KOLLO-68098 format. One record per residue: residue in three letters; z, x, y of N, C-alpha, C in turn. Coordinates in steps of 0.001 Angstrom, whole numbers, padded with zeros to 6 digits, always signed. Atoms other than C-alpha are relative to their C-alpha. Layout:
<atoms>
AlaZXYZXYZXY
...
</atoms>
This chain:
<atoms>
Met-000059+000803-001332+000056-000102+000041-000173+001105+001251
Asn-000043-000784-001320-000937+001343+003506+001203-000463+001044
Arg-000701+000602-001340+001383+001419+006610-000516-000774+000690
Phe+000484+001135-000819+001187-001534+008860+000951-000156+001134
Asp-000820+000653-001037+002380-002942+012000+000859-000720-000144
Trp-000831+001436-000082+004983-005685+012232+000114-000520+001911
Phe-000181+000792-001328+004925-008443+014991+000828-000927-000295
Ala-000493+001327+000207+007364-011538+015176-000296-000638+001062
Pro+000117+000826-000977+006074-014107+017664+001222-001007-000114
Gln-000899+001368-000063+008458-016587+019247-000914-001177-000042
Thr+000348+001475-000424+005902-019148+019698-001597-000090-000929
Val+001032+000365+001357+002826-020873+017448-001075+000504+001315
Ala+001209-000852-000170+000289-019505+020517+000491+001367-000193
Ala+000230-001524+000262+001601-015973+020768-000573+000472-001428
Ala+000378-000246+000673+001068-016026+017012-001413-000267-000213
Ala+001208+000276+000101-002224-017661+017288-001046+001571+000679
Ala+000962-001331-000629-003355-014211+019913+000005+000734-000738
Ala+000331-001655+001270-002396-011718+017376-000587-000193-001192
Ala+000905+000226+000758-004349-013118+014857-000901+000109+000195
Thr+001515-000207-000732-007419-011322+015178-000734-000062-001642
Ala+000741+000054+001305-008752-011767+011268+000688-000826-001413
Thr-000358+000916+001517-008453-014348+008079+000405+000998-000963
Thr+000101-000760+000995-007397-012752+004827-000909+000205-000712
Ala+001104+000193+000271-010465-013961+003821-001418+001035+000729
Glu+001209-000847-000647-012496-011808+006622+000554+001369+000085
Ala-000693-001739+000310-010220-008541+005984-000529+000228-001387
Met+000563+000037+001354-011174-009276+002333-001702+000328-000584
Ser+001516-000016+000026-014787-009409+002699-001244+000880+001037
Gly+000720-001205-000908-015229-006483+005099-000551-000511+001523
Arg+000459+000604-000592-016210-008871+007810+000902+000189+001506
Ala-000106+000126-000881-013574-007948+010095+001066+001907+000198
Thr-000400-001289+000183-012380-004327+011170+001327+000027+000885
Asp-001255+000297-000699-009387-005058+013723+001009-001310-000932
Thr-000636+001064+000715-006986-006862+010825+001509-000053+000587
Ala-001906+000987-000188-003614-008754+012493-000122-001153-001133
Ile+000249+001131+000845-002993-011139+009534+000864-000838+000067
Leu-001166+000949+000394-000799-013885+009298+000967+000073-000755
Lys-001014+000262+001112+002213-014143+007342+001001-000751+000103
Ala-000769+000790+000178+003996-016569+006058+001428+000247-000993
Gly-000813-000006+001278+006239-016648+002782-000503+001527-000648
Gly+000624-001120+000601+004157-013764+001919-000085+000979-001361
Ile+000234-000867+001704+003947-013790-001966-001418+000236-000118
Asp+001492-000824+000337+000266-013450-002058-000610+000441+000353
Leu+000804-000736-000753-000790-011814+000765+000665+001519-000552
Leu-000536-000990+000434+001889-008986-000467-000296+000223-001550
Asp+000969-000730+001180+000253-008817-003743-000884+000264+000328
Leu+001153-000921-000448-003040-008456-002332+000375+001377+000265
Met-000344-000903-000514-001838-005789-000460+000604+000876-001195
Lys-000191-000724+001175-000237-003995-003416-001027+000282-000899
Glu+001144-000384+001096-003261-004206-005477-001006+000783+000870
Asn+001136-000417-001205-005302-002552-002150-001169-000585-000251
Leu+001367+000711-000025-007525-005593-002106-000057-000191+001208
Val+000793+000558-001422-006770-005908+001647+001599+000836+000548
Ala-000629-000776-000726-004997-003202+004433+000330-000724+001049
Pro-000363+000381-001203-003763-005167+007224+000526+001000+000975
Gln-000441-001041-001104-003256-002859+010362+001479-000598+000417
Arg-001331+000385-000245-000693-005195+011411+000489-001977-000908
Leu-000647+001596+000345+001577-008656+009944+000496-000541+000829
Val-000347+000353-000768+002005-010897+012248+001012-001355-000844
Asn-000471+000816+000524+005121-013082+011053+000476-001051+000385
Leu+000127+001442-000529+005420-016787+011334+002047-000480-000212
Arg-001293+000479+000045+009234-016962+010442+000574-000446+000749
Asp-000908+000994-001359+010505-017001+014062+000111-000598+000530
Val+000364+001230-001006+008408-019432+015210+000570-001039-000190
Pro-000544+001295+000518+010571-022296+015653-000779-001219-000344
Gly+000760+001391+000048+009716-025838+014433-001021-000322-001695
Leu+000653-000096+000938+007610-024542+011611+000153-000308-001365
Asp-000827-000122+001436+010233-024929+008748+000630-001646-000010
Gln-000526+001192-000649+010740-028704+010133-000810-001061-000865
Ile+000760+001532+000537+009957-032328+008158+000597-001126+001088
Arg-000443+000775-000732+009725-034961+010496-001002-001512-000352
Glu+001039+001778+000525+008575-039174+010135-000976-000092+001567
Asp+001144+000449-001020+005734-039708+012243+000156-001174+000483
Arg-000531+001084-000048+005869-042749+014174-000703-000999-000501
Asp+000850+000631+000800+003142-044422+012266+001026-000354-001051
Gly-001016+000284+001561+005929-044007+009000-000730+001330-000577
Gly+000130-000798+001129+003867-041164+007597+001149+001166+000365
Leu-000830-000769+000321+005377-037590+007062-000789+001121+000704
His+000631-001461-000446+004658-034376+009252+001041+001433-000581
Ile-000838-001265+000705+005682-031279+007005-000720+001742+000843
Gly+000491-001026-000179+005662-028003+008835-000353+000818-001097
Ala+001252-000829+001297+003218-025015+007190+001248+001036-000505
Leu-000659-000987+000669+006699-022873+006555+001137-001070-000651
Val-001177+000702+000837+008901-025837+004795-000555+000392-001353
Thr+000110-000678+001510+009515-023977+001359-000124-001291-000769
Leu+000130+001104+000817+008471-025966-001611+001462-000483-000382
Ala-001412+000666+000512+011995-026293-002678+000709-000916+000789
Ala-000030+001560-001451+012541-028114+000642-000275-000745+000040
Leu+000566+001523+000115+010352-030356+000517-000047-001017-001344
Gly-000515+000750+001438+011121-031328-002922+001171-000643+000002
Arg-001129+000924-000278+014460-032115-002116-000219-001028+001094
Asp+000024+000997-000991+013846-034131+000825-000187-001554-000521
Ala-000286+000888+000468+015003-037591-000185-001194-000851+000571
Arg+001016+001164+000015+011626-039364+001137-001057+000885-000752
Leu+001478-000330+000689+008783-037384-000652-000084-000924-001403
Arg+000907+000988+001449+009030-039313-004168+000130-001445+000288
Pro-000028+001588+000154+009859-042819-003007-001620-000291+000862
Arg+001780+000215-000766+006157-042571-000906-000779+000778-000508
Tyr+001232-001358+000250+004387-039359-002099+000327+000667-001399
Ala+000104-000210+001450+004936-039315-005874-001028+000979-000576
Ala+000915-001346+000437+002230-036968-006910+000529+001400+000626
Leu-000338-000714-000596+003347-034934-004414+000981+000910-000176
Ala-000899-000603+000318+006815-034510-005426-000327+000672-001590
Asp+000935-000452+001545+004876-034244-009218-000116+001754-000025
Ala+000589-001120-000623+003426-031508-007734+000856+001227+000142
Ile-000836-000555-000699+006005-029757-005918+001076+000463-001610
Glu-001079-000316+000809+008311-029890-009111-000321+000657-001040
Ser+000467-000764+000980+005892-028297-011355-000391+001642+000434
Ala+000245-001129-000796+004734-025579-009115+001050+001528-000321
Gly-000992-001107+000275+005866-022105-010201+001738+000188-000684
Ser-001150+000129+000654+009340-021163-011046+000927-000268+001334
Pro-000761+000444-001212+012543-022353-008612+000437+001127+000830
Gln-000059-001243-000370+012597-018612-007788-001200+000080+001037
Leu+000775+000381-000556+009135-019195-006399+000030-000848+000722
Arg-000194+001112-000990+009613-022326-004816+001230+000029+001478
Ser-000967-000140-000443+012360-021311-003122-000588+000894+001291
Leu+000388-000517-000747+010501-018772-001191-001652-000621+000405
Ser+001322+000192-000305+006774-019984-001113-000032-001337+001044
Thr-000332+000718-000959+005801-022026+001971-001213-001040-000654
Leu+001570+000808+000341+003224-025076+001740-001123+000045+000470
Gly+001339-000317-000843+000962-023838+004443-000526+001510-001189
Gly+000743-001349+000390+000673-020175+002439-000256-000868-001267
Asn+000507+000346+001326+000624-022502-001125-001809-000400+000696
Ile+001876+000835+000260-002924-024475+000127-000536+001208+000562
Leu+001413-001107-000693-004165-021055+001946-000035+001074-001024
Gln-000155-000681+000451-003018-018805-000963-001754+000390-001010
Arg+000909-000375+000251-006078-016859-002508-000106-000108-001766
Pro-000151-000063+001475-007622-017309-005950+000046+001047-001222
Arg-000545-000652+001225-006246-016296-009145-000917+000814-000479
Cys+000708-000296+000849-009357-015161-010868-000260+001705-000180
Trp-000423-001375+000135-008917-011394-012366-001013+000612+000456
Tyr+000912-001246-000473-012088-009962-011425-000053-000207+001593
Phe-000189-000077-001331-011496-011335-007592+001294+000947+000172
Arg-001222-000064-000029-007887-010166-008382-000019+001796-000061
Ser+000420-001656+000137-009286-006185-009045-000733+000824+000554
Ala+000310-000692-001208-010198-003830-006822-001530+000682-000665
Asp+000855-000427-000111-012555-002551-009259-001310-000702-000276
Phe+000975+000624-000127-014993-005176-009193-000513-000991+001305
Pro+000253+000738-001110-016901-006271-006186-000573-000870+000020
Cys+000451+001843+000246-017773-010088-006737-000116-000586+001244
Arg+000446+000742-001293-019116-012280-004153+001120-000259+000810
Arg-001207+000357-001408-015594-013592-002495+000409+000909+000656
Lys-000479-001637-000894-015185-009778-001442-001035+000311+000261
Gly+001336-000233-000552-018529-009741-000056-000874+001161-000822
Gly+000863-000607+000930-020261-008154-003173-000923-001052-000265
Ala+001159+000703+000417-023379-009293-004978+000051-001160-000954
His+000526+000780+001592-022266-010977-008456+001308-000476-000234
Cys-001357+000515+000341-019767-013131-010004+000032+000302-001100
Phe+000116-000626+001410-018449-011296-012801+000292-001053-001231
Ala-000673+000953+001280-017053-014444-014347-001025-000770-000869
Leu+001546+000981+000506-020631-016257-014982-000200+000304-001438
Ser+000123-000444+001122-020910-013801-017925+000976+000963-000621
Gly-001255-000678+000073-017697-012713-018283+000968-000479-001199
Glu-001322+000913+000894-014289-014070-019493+000422-001018+001250
Asn-000342+001084-000769-014203-017258-017951+000654-000861-000858
Gln-000652+001012+000659-012058-019267-019863+001036-000708+000646
Tyr-000206+000824-001726-010274-020297-016629-000517-000678+001118
His+000413+000279-000769-012188-020769-014764-000961-001490+000671
Gly+000407+001173+000274-014542-023670-013310-000857-000660-000745
Ile+001100+000622+000486-016553-026282-014789-000825-001091+000457
Phe+000437+000670-000741-017861-028035-011742-000832+001007+001306
Asp+000449-001102-001369-020005-025764-008623+000238+000846-000472
Asn-000869-001239+000575-019223-022607-010526-001610+000461-000032
Asp+000952-001314-000211-022739-021252-010000-000221+000924+000605
Leu-000364-001214-000617-022287-018983-007244+001346+000463-000217
Cys-000952-000429+000178-018675-018529-007661+000932-000881-001013
Ala-000808+000952+001705-016417-019911-011096+001427-000079+000624
Ile-001465+000174-000475-013145-019759-008965+000595-001229-000460
Val-000552+001916-000495-010814-022976-009301+000968+000618+000975
His-000675-000202-000854-008929-023343-006469+001589+000227-000455
Pro-000871-000788+000488-005532-021926-007078+001911-000825+000662
Ser-001294+000819-000900-002932-024731-004808+000009-001048-000886
Thr-000173+001432+001212-001161-027079-007566+000275-001159+001492
Ala-000829+000942-000900+000270-029230-004548-001642-000437+001174
Ala+001620+000503-000769-003612-029256-002530-000573-000810-000774
Met+001044+001127+001243-004788-031587-005604+000767-001226+000399
Ala-000561+001243-000343-001714-034077-004768-000630-000339+001668
Leu+000688+000430-001628-002484-033920-000867-001451-000606+000184
Val+001564+000609-000224-006139-034484-001026-000296-001332-000104
Ala+000074+001397+000514-005662-037692-003184+001075-000494+000631
Leu-000580+000979-000251-002907-038836-001144-000448-000175+001856
Gly+000197+000122-000952-004859-038604+001925+000378+001004+001371
Ala-000891-000660-000809-003235-035700+003832-000980+000620+000984
Glu+000175-000786-001037-004321-033727+007242+000598+001413+000106
Val-000617-000811-000469-003864-030473+008443-000238+000016+001671
Glu+000011-000268-001428-002936-029362+011909-000254+001997+000602
Leu+000641-001593-000274-004528-025937+013309+000291-000177+001556
Val+000552-000066-001597-003753-024930+016658-000036+001743+000341
Asp+000673-001495-000244-005224-021771+018734+000685+000675+001177
Pro-000988-000436-000917-003700-019633+021220+000147-000860+001418
Gln+000185+001044-001397-004639-022127+024294+000832-001141-000258
Gly-001043+001336+000206-002130-024548+022301-000879-001227-000347
Lys+000591+001124+000604-004992-026533+021369-000200-000360-001282
Glu-000269+000791+001040-004439-028739+018311-001708-000682-000896
Arg+000920+000403+000976-007310-029097+015478+000358-000897-000848
Arg-000641+001324+001152-006754-032010+013020-001297-000348-000604
Leu+000992+000357+001272-008721-032448+009928+000370-000783-001108
Ala-001059+000224+001152-008160-033862+006728-000452+001063-000971
Leu-000219-001113+000836-007198-031600+004003-001485+000312-000855
Glu+001183-000079+000293-010405-032243+001972-000592+000497+000912
Asp+000870-000634-000699-012708-031547+004963+000185+001770+000193
Phe-000389-001411-000493-010803-027968+005383-000686+000656-000796
Phe+000720-001394+001120-011789-026466+002211-001597-000303-000141
Val+001404-000446-000416-015062-024572+002249-000240+000042-001692
Gly+000112-000503+001156-016791-024487-001164-001134+001136-000027
Pro+001060-000947+000286-019082-021646-002415-001448+000052+000565
Ser+001191+000439-000332-022400-023547-001179+000208+000562+001795
Ile-000139-000026-001384-021078-023023+002320+000485+001211+000220
Asp-000339-001314-000453-019350-019719+002669+000572+000248-001621
Val-000367-000448+001536-018846-017808-000883+001031+000655-000081
Thr-000904-001191-000351-016296-015340+000862+001189-000989+000295
Arg-001601+000578-000423-013312-018276+001784+000046-001077-000291
Glu-000807+001483+000417-011729-021226+000353+000472-001074+001385
Asn-000752+000971-000862-010989-023027+003934-000526+000495+001314
Asp+000959+000207-001681-012080-023342+007596+000984+000757+000828
Leu-000666-000255-001305-009180-021671+009031-000634+001608+000750
Arg+000954-000958-001063-010636-019278+011985+001211+000931+000393
Ala-000850-001005-000808-009054-015922+013462+000266-000615+001082
Gly-000257+000825-001208-006858-017064+016006+000759-001286+000173
Glu-000535+001055+000377-005711-020222+014418+001272+000380-000696
Val-000625+000171+000679-002585-021364+012869+000231-001259-000163
Leu-000459+001107+000623-001683-023655+010318+000942-000386+000654
Thr-001606+000405-000450+001246-025469+011751+000666-001332-000672
Ala-000603+001204+000620+001442-028502+009691-000775-000920-000748
Ile+000512+000762+001006+000669-030605+006812+000694-001673+000312
Cys-000504+001287-000409+000570-034316+007693-000747-001271-001033
Leu+000251+001523+000755+000774-037572+005323-000240-001155+000812
Pro-000359+000992-000096-000130-040688+005923+001079-001032+000015
Ala-000955+001258+000453+002158-044283+005819-000440-000216-001425
Lys+000370+000842+001189+002175-045192+002477-000599-001597-000177
Pro+000718+001347-000029-000246-048027+002126+001037-000777-001134
Ala-000822+000934+001091+001386-051418+000590-000530+000438-001494
His+000197+000093+001368+001277-051329-003154-000967+001283-000601
Ala+000934-001341+000469+000261-047522-003398+001011+000502-001015
Arg-000280-000870+000935+001112-045785-006577-000964+001457-000041
Ser+000716-001403+000457+000254-041989-007508+000757+000427-000745
Leu-000291-000745+001328+000793-039590-010099-000601+001520-000553
Tyr+000588-001320-000303+000322-035597-010577+000080+000070-001745
Leu-000549-000539+001793+000037-034358-014755-001139+001493-000001
Lys+000867-001474+000504-001198-030735-015664+000397+000230-001490
Gln+000140-000501+001112-001861-029130-018768-000086+001590+000250
Thr-000471-001141+000111-000370-025597-019570-000528+000428-000881
Glu-000086-000455+001189-000674-023110-022285+001220-000164-000632
Lys-001277-000200+000881+003123-022688-022378+000697-000882+001190
Ala-000950+001203-000593+005882-024920-021401+000538+000221+001296
Gly-000738-000485-001008+007444-022648-018931-000977+000090+001487
Phe+000720-000170-001330+005879-021163-015103-001484+000388-000766
Asp+001573-000788+000157+002020-020799-016144-000776-000737+001323
Trp+000881+000438-000410-000932-021821-014710-000882-000956-000273
Pro+000944+001536+001070-003036-025202-015279-000903+000549-000651
Leu+001112+000164+000722-005456-025602-017479-001096-000901+000097
Ala+000578+001095-000924-006336-028606-015957+001270-001015+000736
Glu-000885+000611-000688-004468-030696-013546-000819-001169+000898
Val+000574+001363-000732-005234-034252-012143+001354-000813+000720
Ala-000939+000816-000545-003842-036021-009428-000897-001330+000609
Val+000539+001731+000153-004539-040179-008881+000950-000736+001037
Ala-000767+000672-000880-003719-042316-005958-000470-001109-000197
Leu+000561+001684+000103-004396-046307-006379+000872-000971+001130
Glu-000562+001261-000936-003945-049070-003685-000507-001599-001207
Leu+000003+000930+001325-003346-052154-006036+000123-001201+000714
Gly+000042+001514-000343-004239-055810-005111+000889-001199-001031
Pro-000518+001279+000922-002950-058980-007125-000525+000211-001403
Asn+000443-000185+001749-003210-058938-010881-000437+001775-000606
Gly+000046-001330+000332-003293-055019-010896-001582+000278+000629
Ile+001301-000311-000283-006714-054913-009313+000097+000889+000719
Cys+000030-000853-000895-007643-051703-008232-000824-000031+001497
Arg+000775+000252-001551-008497-052151-004229-000837+001751+000508
Asn+000589-001602-000235-008912-047923-003840+000467+000741-000844
Ala-000445-000982+001197-008658-045038-005734-000378+001353+000283
Ala+000234-001470+000075-008405-041488-005481+000146+001213-001417
Ile-000333-000994+000865-008784-039005-008274-000346+001576+000123
Val+000238-001598-000361-008630-034896-007789+000051+000617-001530
Leu-000121-000817+001167-009111-032465-010396+000037+001370+000513
Gly-000091-001576-000500-007671-028990-010050-000131+000434-001522
Ala+001030-000548+000957-008615-026169-012206-000885+000019-000625
Ala+000790+000390+000288-011603-027590-012079-001346+000893+000645
Ala+001078-000259-001047-013741-026233-009245+000792+000901+001265
Pro-000499-001224-000504-013491-023550-006619+000992-000973+001510
Val-000697+000721-000659-012083-026575-004206+000986-000903-000776
Pro-000892+001103+000456-009764-029716-005101-001282-001177-000528
Tyr+001165+000750-000387-012852-031621-006596+000425-001567-000517
Arg+000057+001184-000238-013068-034921-006091-000596-000956-000930
Ala+000560+000562+001437-014076-037396-009258-000364-001681+001004
Arg+000260+001626-000619-015990-040148-006843-000311-000833-000947
Ala-000002+000804+001088-017593-041607-009680+000733-000866-000937
Ala-001448+001328+000602-014424-042455-011241+000642-000685+001109
Glu-000725+000652-001073-012861-043619-008394-000941-001352+000251
Ser+000897+000930-000186-015984-046000-007585-000238-001029-001436
Leu-000263+000969+001303-015792-047450-011226+000980-000622-000006
Leu-001728+000522-000393-011979-048350-010858-000247-001163+000908
Ala-000084+001084-001083-012655-050217-007379+000155-001264-000764
Gly+000517+000938+000869-012238-053807-008410+000244-000778-000982
Arg-000395+000653+001110-011257-053746-011539+001347-000068-000207
Pro-001497+000130+000024-007446-054277-012967-000004+000980-001114
Val-000004-001367+000368-006493-051096-014055+000897-000092-001413
Glu-000052+000517+001277-006134-051245-018036-000555+001011-000553
Ser+000924-001710+001363-007314-048855-021268-001038+000187+000406
Gly+001515-000336-000114-010920-049461-021020-000200+000286+001440
Ala+000457-000266-002095-011235-049092-016822+000579+001021-000038
Ala-000370-001272+000078-008998-045791-017621-000854+000962-000523
Ala+000654-000572+000674-011198-044578-020311-001356+000158+000703
Asp+001524-000583-000714-014313-045037-018315+000008+000634+000773
Ala+000371-001071-000468-013487-043480-015758+000251+001547+000028
Ala-000031-001403+000541-012343-040457-017406-001109+000390-000368
His+001166-000261+000246-015323-040453-018542-001113+000431+001150
Ala+000837-000349-001010-017249-040955-015510+000517+001481+000859
Ala+000056-001179-000713-015278-037968-013823-000344+001187-000684
Leu+000642-001454+000870-016675-035340-016063-001572-000423+000147
Met+001708+000458-000023-020664-036583-015317-000147+001214+000993
Gly+000760-001338-001262-022210-033514-013548+000592+001346-000375
Ala-001303-001266+000318-019582-030826-015391-001320+000952-000736
Thr+000403-001215+000726-020761-027327-016194+000539+001022-000375
Pro-000626-000640+000468-018828-025645-018541-000523+001415-000455
Leu+000154-001674-000042-019200-021626-018851+000196-000143-001325
Ala-000309-000290+001499-018870-020121-022112+001002-000210-000881
Gly-001812+000187+000625-015148-020345-022343+000703-000881+000145
Asn-000695+001000-000416-014394-023055-020950-000715-001393-000277
Asn-000134+001325+000384-015500-026010-022606+000801-000930-000333
Tyr-001019+000072+000232-012394-026426-023975+000601-001646+001026
Lys-000203+000481-000950-011548-028018-020768-000334-001544+000142
Leu+000248+001593-000679-013344-031345-020589+000749-001206-000956
Pro-001241+000692+000753-011217-033196-023627+001215+000020+000960
Ile-001457-000173-000876-008213-032064-021776-000121-000532+001450
Phe+000122+000848-001200-009476-033646-018409+000060-001311-000187
Ala+000140+001500+000939-010420-036683-020282+001101-000670+000258
Ala-000948+000481+000275-007209-037272-021371+000925-000369+001375
Leu-000847-000363-001261-005395-036302-018080+000135-001096+001084
Val+000349+000589-001279-007483-038257-015787+000469-001523-000685
Arg-000509+001464+000248-006805-041733-018386+001242-000097-000059
Arg-001728+000585-000117-002727-041160-018416-000090+000003+001457
Ala-000613+000071-001670-002617-040193-014849-000744-001589+000005
Ile+000258+001377-000531-004499-043841-014260+000866-000691-000325
Leu-000848+000607+000808-002498-045394-016437+001541+000035+000570
Gly-002062+000066-000527+000970-043904-015335+000130+000277+001449
Ala-000515+000285-001408+000334-044261-011518+000014-001888-000137
Ala+000294+001719-000316-000699-048231-012143+001352-000417-000482
Ala-000828+000353+000547+002646-048359-014172+001303+000586+000930
Arg-000954-000638-000590+004727-046839-011655+000715-000989+001192
Ala-000330+001005-001074+007200-048795-009394-000041+000073+001816
</atoms>
């Protein structure tokens, strides 16, 4: 690890002004002046120890007041500061009654030790866990190279959708539930100007820019994640499948949010697949199929089949298809059954 300067700003504006590059820009070689924001620092320090990024300065967000707070919005939504840890969010009494899928996802993320340090903003912004990306020996496309080594290499944990340019899967467990629940992100520049957009639109796929996963810009701070008020008769659930029962990365994960009408008729559905694509993957065909139907076993099975339409599994990950089919079906039925 190289030497670096340390800066601890006291305001969001000062932090934004000090940040001259995102981690993605620094890793792809697009930035020469590399002052990078640090929240919890778990992922960033991993990248630094592996000599994948060598910032000249770290801009520590820990001393900026307000970023570690959770507050209720006027419309009944929840405004979660980007520095709120996963552990603190999981303990908040307002979370599970309104946003059960996010509570599920938080409880299953990492280990208790990691949840006590990992921030929600950092969890969303962490970089992929692909072993080729994480090795300095492989100049892959996401680091500014010309080749995705996973396409013809070891790819059993890689994507089954949108995997022709880069086969990574998005590493954030929280992101799947947040997208299903309609979350937005709040971004602030050095002048204090706020940019707010749907979290789903914040993520960037390889066809737009293969070197980054999101639309965070140099000189911006992700200050909050905002959840809308819970609609009437809303239900949600998150499920994942791992290789071992303890702390492990998912082989497949699914977040489902439903709005139900009379007699269990689905008015609206969001079905998001994780460990499936470079960004949280909306199974829109499955969502459309559920709309207007009673949520029962036949509809759930049809939706599970529709969710996998267009999948392009690689040589080592075809096994993911039946796992996803089972998880989608179970998540739909489980969400509908929740009080």
